[in-house]
C-alpha positions in Angstrom: -18.4 9.7 7.4 -17.3 6.4 7.0 -14.1 5.4 5.2 -12.7 2.9 2.8 -9.6 1.9 2.8 -7.7 -0.5 -0.3 -3.8 -0.8 -0.4 -1.8 -3.5 -2.7 -4.2 -4.3 -6.0 -1.5 -5.8 -7.5 -3.5 -6.5 -11.0 -6.1 -8.6 -8.9 -9.7 -6.7 -10.5 -11.6 -9.9 -9.5 -10.7 -9.4 -5.3 -10.4 -5.3 -6.2 -14.5 -5.7 -7.6 -14.7 -7.7 -4.0 -13.4 -4.8 -1.9 -15.4 -2.2 -3.7 -18.8 -4.8 -2.8 -17.8 -5.0 0.6 -17.8 -1.4 1.3 -20.6 -0.3 -0.4 -22.2 -3.0 1.8 -20.7 -1.1 5.2 -21.9 2.1 3.5 -18.6 4.0 3.0 -19.3 7.3 1.6 -15.5 8.1 0.0 -12.5 5.4 -0.8 -9.5 5.7 -0.8 -6.7 3.4 -2.5 -3.4 3.5 -1.1 -1.1 2.1 -3.3 0.7 -0.5 -5.4 -2.2 -0.5 -7.9 0.6 -2.6 -10.2 2.8 -5.3 -9.6 2.2 -9.3 -10.1 4.7 -11.2 -8.6 4.4 -14.9 -10.3 5.2 -16.9 -6.8 3.1 -15.3 -4.8 -0.2 -14.8 -6.8 -1.8 -17.4 -8.2 -4.5 -15.3 -10.6 -2.0 -15.0 -13.8 -4.9 -15.6 -16.6 -7.2 -12.4 -14.2 -5.1 -9.4 -13.9 -6.2 -6.8 -15.1 -3.2 -3.5 -14.3 -5.6 -1.5 -16.9 -9.7 -2.4 -15.4 -8.1 -1.7 -11.9 -7.6 1.8 -12.9 -10.4 2.3 -14.7 -12.1 1.0 -11.8 -10.4 2.9 -9.6 -10.8 6.5 -11.9 -14.7 5.8 -11.7 -14.5 4.9 -7.9 -11.8 6.9 -5.6 -11.5 9.8 -3.7 -7.4 9.2 -5.0 -5.3 7.5 -5.2 -1.4 6.9 -4.0 1.7 5.7 -5.9 2.9 2.3 -4.2 7.0 0.9 -5.2 5.3 -1.6 -7.6 3.9 1.1 -9.6 7.0 3.3 -10.0 8.7 0.1 -11.4 6.0 0.1 -13.9 6.8 3.2 -15.4 10.0 3.2 -14.7 10.5 5.5 -12.4 12.2 6.7 -9.5 10.3 8.1 -6.1 10.5 12.1 -5.0 11.4 10.2 -1.1 14.4 8.6 -2.0 14.7 7.4 2.0 18.8 8.4 1.7 19.7 6.3 -0.6 21.2 8.0 -3.9 19.5 5.8 -7.3 22.3 6.8 -10.2 19.9 8.9 -12.2 20.3 6.0 -15.0 19.1 3.3 -12.7 16.7 1.5 -14.7 19.3 1.6 -17.7 21.6 0.2 -16.1 21.6 -4.3 -16.0 20.3 -5.9 -13.1 23.5 -6.8 -11.4 24.7 -3.4 -11.9 21.5 -2.6 -9.3 21.4 -5.0 -7.0 25.0 -4.2 -6.4 24.7 -1.0 -6.0 21.4 -1.4 -4.1 23.3 -3.0 -1.3 19.7 -5.2 -0.5 18.6 -1.9 1.2 16.4 -1.4 -2.1 13.2 -3.2 -3.4 14.9 -5.2 -7.2 11.7 -6.8 -9.4 12.6 -9.1 -12.7 13.7 -11.9 -10.8 9.5 -12.0 -10.1 7.7 -10.0 -11.4 6.1 -9.8 -14.9 5.4 -6.6 -16.6 2.5 -5.0 -16.3 0.1 -4.3 -18.9 0.1 -1.2 -19.6 -1.7 1.6 -22.0 -0.3 4.9 -22.6 -3.3 6.3 -20.7 -2.2 4.1 -17.6 0.7 4.8 -17.3 -0.1 8.8 -17.2 -2.4 8.1 -14.8 0.2 6.3 -13.1 3.0 9.1 -13.2 0.7 12.0 -11.2 -0.3 9.5 -8.2 1.1 11.8 -5.4 2.9 9.5 -3.0 0.9 11.0 -0.4 -2.0 12.3 0.8 -3.4 14.8 3.4 -7.5 15.0 4.8 -9.2 17.5 7.3 -12.1 15.0 9.0 -13.6 17.2 11.1 -11.2 17.5 13.9 -8.9 15.0 12.3 -6.3 15.3 10.3 -4.7 11.9 8.5 -1.8 11.4 7.3 -2.1 9.0 3.9 0.4 7.4 2.4 2.0 3.6 0.9 4.2 3.1 3.8 6.2 5.2 6.4 8.1 8.5 5.8 11.1 9.0 4.8 10.1 5.4 2.3 6.9 6.8 1.5 6.4 4.7 -1.5 7.6 1.5 0.2 11.2 1.1 -2.3 13.3 -0.1 0.5 13.7 -2.9 1.9 13.1 -1.1 5.5 10.3 -3.0 7.7 9.7 -0.7 11.0 8.8 -2.9 13.4 9.6 -0.8 17.5 8.3 2.8 18.4 11.6 4.0 17.6 11.9 2.8 14.0 9.3 5.4 12.7 10.2 8.2 14.5 11.0 9.9 11.1 7.1 9.3 10.7 5.7 10.5 13.2 8.4 14.2 12.9 6.5 13.9 9.1 2.8 13.8 10.9 3.8 16.0 13.4 5.2 18.5 11.3 1.7 18.5 8.9 -0.2 18.5 11.4 -1.1 15.1 11.7 -1.5 13.0 14.2 -2.7 9.4 12.3 -1.6 8.4 9.7 -2.8 5.5 7.6 -0.8 3.2 5.1 0.0 -0.8 3.5 3.2 -1.5 1.4 3.7 -4.8 4.1 0.2 -6.6 3.8 -0.4 -7.0 7.1 -3.4 -10.0 8.4 -5.2 -6.7 9.8 -3.9 -4.4 11.3 -0.4 -2.9 12.1 -0.7 0.3 14.6 2.8 2.2 16.3 2.5 4.9 19.2 5.0 6.3 20.5 5.3 3.3 23.2 4.3 0.9 21.8 3.6 -1.5 19.0 -0.2 -3.9 18.7 -1.2 -6.4 15.9 -5.0 -6.6 15.3 -6.4 -9.2 13.7 -9.4 -9.1 11.4 -12.4 -8.7 12.3 -11.4 -6.4 15.3 -12.2 -2.7 15.5 -9.9 0.0 17.6 -11.0 3.1 19.5 -9.0 6.0 18.4 -7.1 8.0 20.3 -5.4 12.0 19.9 -2.1 10.1 20.7 0.3 9.7 17.1 -0.7 7.3 15.9 0.2 4.9 12.5 -0.9 1.7 11.4 -1.0 0.1 7.9 -3.7 -2.7 6.9 -3.8 -5.3 4.8 -3.8 -6.6 0.8 -7.1 -6.5 -1.7 -4.6 -9.1 -3.7 -5.1 -12.3 -3.4 -2.0 -13.5 -2.5 0.1 -15.6 0.0 -1.1 -13.5 3.2 -5.1 -13.6 3.7 -6.7 -10.6 2.5 -9.8 -7.7 3.4 -9.9 -4.1 4.0 -10.0 -0.9 6.4 -13.2 1.3 7.3 -12.0 4.4 8.9 -15.1 5.7 11.3 -14.6 9.4 11.3 -17.6 10.0 14.0 -16.7 7.4 16.3 -12.6 7.1 16.1 -13.5 4.0 15.2 -11.0 1.9 12.5 -11.9 -1.6 11.6 -10.2 -4.5 9.5 -12.9 -6.6 7.0 -11.5 -9.5 5.2 -12.2 -10.6 1.9 -13.0 -14.5 1.1 -10.1 -15.2 -0.7 -8.3 -18.5 0.3 -4.7 -17.3 0.4 -2.6 -18.5 -2.3 0.2 -21.2 -1.6 3.5 -20.8 -3.9 4.7 -23.2 -5.9 7.0 -25.8 -4.7 9.9 -24.9 -7.0 11.4 -21.4 -4.5 12.2 -24.0 -2.1 14.8 -25.3 -5.3 
């Protein structure tokens, strides 16, 4: 079975349609979305007039086996994550002013208002996001996979911590092992290809490369669909051959405006 994996669309309906065309060409029998449907960041994206969170959600409903919850999705409906990664959110977190939340977060939690436009969501869109899970576990033959937006205990990617070493994902590996999973797949970091973590090493895999999966516990996260300041793409997992590859989309990188340097 071939499984298409997409993540981090950020309201970019044009690139989402392109991603589905690529995955259809690859003859994927299932497609899954790893979150961040919403969240248009003014500096990092350049498709202001074509952004369409509502149309993105409608297309995901039609095409995806399941869709997960990402950190920007949480913000779009002002919802707190279930897995809080050790941060103690006040119950009135979203009713606090920005400066208060900035002080409380101590740079450990992402805040969004300073550069993110409100997602233009309908009531039904918000209900859809509200019901999204933070992770899904699926069995494909002998292969059991943990799908999430990011790494446990921060499954939604709501904190600013970015794993860089095998030690950094120890808790995620323990969570995978607890749930009987040998493979974990995430998005969030908008990698130009894939980043692959095992218990002993971390590897960066460029676009158009295929890697062979083993029975060793492995966590990987891949590219974004959105046309942003990183090259975008999709993942294709072949469960029969135990291989996963990363395929680029044809977008040119968005160049952030010079005023960000002022």
